[in-house]
Each structure stands twice: as C-alpha cells, then as structure tokens.
N, C-alpha and C positions, 0 to 999 in steps of 0.2 A: 710188697712189691708193687710198683705202680702198674697201671694198666697199659698194655702195649696195643696201639690200634692195629686193626686187621683189615687188609684191603684185598680186592680181587684184581689179579693181573693175569689176563690170558696169556698162554704160552711162556709163562715164566720159567726161567732156568737158573741154575746156580752159577755164580761168578759172571753175572751179566748186569747191564743197566737197561731199565725200561722206563719209558714215559708213562705217566698216568693221565687219565682223562682230566678234562678241565674241571669237571664237577668234583672228582676225588681230590684234585690238587687244592681246590678252593676249600674243601672241608678240612684238609689236613693243615693248611697254612692259615686260613682265616677263621675257621671255627674252633679247631682244636688248638690253634696257635703253636704248632710244633716247630722246633728249631731245626736248623741244618744239622744233620747227623743223628736226628732222633731215631730210635729203633722202631721197626715195624715188623709185622707178620704179613706175609704175602701168600695167598693160596691161588692155585691155577685152575681150579674148577674140576680137575681130573684126578684128585686124590692126593696132591702134593702140597706141602706147606713149607716156606722158606723164611729164614730170618733176613732182614733187609735194613738198610739205612736210608733215610730221606735226604734228598738233595733238592734245594729250591733256591730261587733267586728273589723270593718275595712274591712272585707271580706264577711262574712255571715250576712244575715239580716233576721229579723223577725218582727212581729208587735204585740203589745199588744192591742187587740181590746177592746174598752171601750163600751159605751152605744150606742143604736140605735139612729142615727141622724135624719133619715126620711125614710119614705116608699113611693114608687111611684106606682101608680095604673097601671094595664095593659093598653096597648093602647086601646083606644075605638074602633078603627077599625084596626085589625091586617092586615098588608100589607106583602104579599109574593112577593119578587122580583125575577122573573126568567129572568136571563140576559145571553145572549150569551157572552162567554169569548172573550175579546178583547186583543189587543197586549200591551206589555211593561207596562208602568205606567198608561195607560188608565183604565185598569181594577181596579187597586188599587185605583185610584181617584174615580171611580164610587162606589166602595165598601165603601170607607171612607165617602162620601157624603150621600149615602143611609143610613148608620148607623146614621149619625148625624141628619138626617131628621126623623128618628123614624121607619125605616123598621124593621119588626118583624122577617123575615127570608129571607135569600139570597140563591138562587139556581143557581149556575153557570151551563150554558148549552153549549153543542157543537152542532152547526148547520152546515148545508151544506156549508155555505159560511164563517164559521169561519176561520180566518187565523192562529189560534192557534190550534196545535195538541198536545195532552198530552198522553204519555204512563203512565202506573200505577205508576211508581216511580216518574216521574215528576209531576204528578197529586198530589201525596202525599206531595211533597215539596211545591207545590203551595198552597195547602190547608192549610199547617201549616203557611205559610207566610201571606196568606189572613186572617187567624184567629188572627194573631197578629195585623193586621190592624183594624179588627173589635173591638178587645179589646181596642186599643189605641183610636179609634174614640168614643167609648162609654165612656171612661174615660174623654176624652177632652170635650165632649158635656154635661157632667153632668147627663147623663142618668143612670138608675139603672138596666134596663132590658138589657141583652146582646142578640143581634140578633143571631139567630140560623144560622149557615153556613153549608150548605149541600155539600156533595161531588159532583164534576162534573159528568154530565152524558149526553148521547146523547139526542138530542131533541125529537126523535120519542118516546122515553119512556114516555114522558110527556103526549102524547095523550091517553095513557092507564091508566093514574093515576086518582084517584078520588080526587076532591077538592070541599068541601062544602062551596061555596061561589061564588062571581062574578068573572069571568075570563076575563081579558081584554088583548088584544095584540095590541101593538102600530103599526100603519101603516099610512103613510102620506096621502094616498088616501082614508082613511076610510070616511064614510058619517057622522059619529057622533064624537062629542067631549065629554069630560068628563061632561061638564055641562048639556048635553042632557040626562044623565042617572039619575035614581033615586038613592038615598043614599043606599049603601049596608046594609043589615041587619046583616050579619055575618062578614066574612072575605073577603079579596080581593086578587086576584092573578094578577100580572102585568108581561107581557112577553115583553122583549125588545131584538131586534135582533142585529146582528153583523154590522160592518161597511158597508158592502154591502147589508144589508137588508136580509129579509127572501126570500127564494126561492118560486116560485109559488106553488110548491107542499107542502112546509111547511105552507104557508098561507091557502091552501085548506084543509089540514089536521087539522090545528088548529080550523078553522071554523067548520068543521065536528065534532070536539070533544068539541064544545060548547064555544070556545074562541071568544069573541066579539071584532071586530077591532074598534079602536078608534084612533083619531089624536090629536095631540098637536098644535092647531093653524094652521097657514098657512105656517110656516117655517120649513125647514128640519134641525133637530138638529143632532149633532154627536152622535154616539152610546153611549159614556160615559156620555154625557150630558142629553140624552133623559130619562134615568131611574130616576136619581135624580130630574129632572124637573117634571116628572110625579108624583113622590112620594110627592113632595112639593105641587103640585096642588091638589092631592087627600087629603092630610092633611088639606089643606085650605077649600076644599069643604065639606068633610065628617068626617075628622079625629080629631086629638087632637088640630089642629089650628082652627077649626070651632067653632061656638057658638051653634051648634045644640046639644040638650040634648039627651042622650040615652033613 
C-alpha cells in the first residue's frame, strides 16, 4: 500500500471542504507532486482523523473532507515539558522528539544559564518556527492530538504558577529516580535545564516551589536528550506505553 500523506487542518469536520495553508499546498503540489483527487489523511489536533481528497488548480489547494477515519483518546497521563531553550537545532530536535513521544504541552523557558536570549520579535519568529515543527512531528507520528506550545518565558515566573499535578525537575545528583515514585494521579510537569544546568538559586527556588528533583540513571545526558529520554521513561512507567489501567 502506498503512503498516504497526512496533514493538519484545524476545525476539520466530515463532509466539508477546507482550504489549506500556502506552505502545505506547496508541499502537496510541488514537493510530493500529488494529483487532483489524491487521497489524504487529515487530523484536527483534537483527537480526530478524517479521510480526504486533494483538490488543486496547480497553485491553490483545498481538501474535500470525507468521513471520520478514527478518534484517539486523550493521553492517560498528560505530560507538560518545561524545557530551557537550547541553541541552534538542539531545541528543534528536542521539540520534535518530545511531540513524537506524546508530550501534551511544551513550555520553552529562559534560565540563568541559557545561552539563548530572545527579544520580543525574535521570540515571535522562534515560536512560529517551533509551531511548524510541532505540527510536522504530530503528522509524522500518526498522533491526532496536537501538543500545546506555550510562548517562551523567564524561569522565575514558573515558581509562582499553579500546577495541579506532580512536578519533577531533572538533576543528576538527585537521590530519587522515576521508578522510586508513585504513579501520578493527574498530570505531570517535567522541568529540564540548559546545557550548563540549573544555577544553585534556581534549584533552591524550584524545590521551595514544590518541584521534586529526580535523576535519569547514572549518566549525564545532553540537554536536548534529557527531556525526550525522561518523557519516554514516564510513558513506559505510567503513561500510554504502560499496561497500568486507569
């Protein structure tokens, strides 16, 4: 069976026609060279996937959305990844893998030792680029729920925010590992630092705000590896990869 391309169409519904963005249309027509009437899979980002047919005039594209193909349940354990912004393609890689692994929300953070500094204009451009990575990774992985991407913000703001669930901060010297903890009953927050780690003040403030330090084994992982690795471990222990029933 040939591969059927998969695209994101917000507010998609059965038996309707929807325009696609210019970039998506270009990819379908110019890159994939799809013909008029080619089959597509469309997901709406809120758990539903549809079969569709491509319509285009060589330049502009739309999709005729047919019946509902499948629905996907919400993640059994919503995972919020709070990640210090890293340099160059490292952040992009971390975002992509976190989405593929089933992260529900991603919160880019600016910490004391972050080597990236963003003014308002640059932050907006970064956010648009990261959003495209989230959409692409969701399409590639076959997921129907689109991870929520939050705007970048300074780490100290996090200590004042309420979060109804287990809050974990990765630290190589922590006395506990994930397997030492009980399965969270609600949602989970995971905080990952920059290349140089958290400052002593940040670690102290985190613990004072209810964040529990945990380690990932006995080895030191790169900043862009630690987040996805922890998400995978969480999914295997308590999330959609586990056999534990809710």
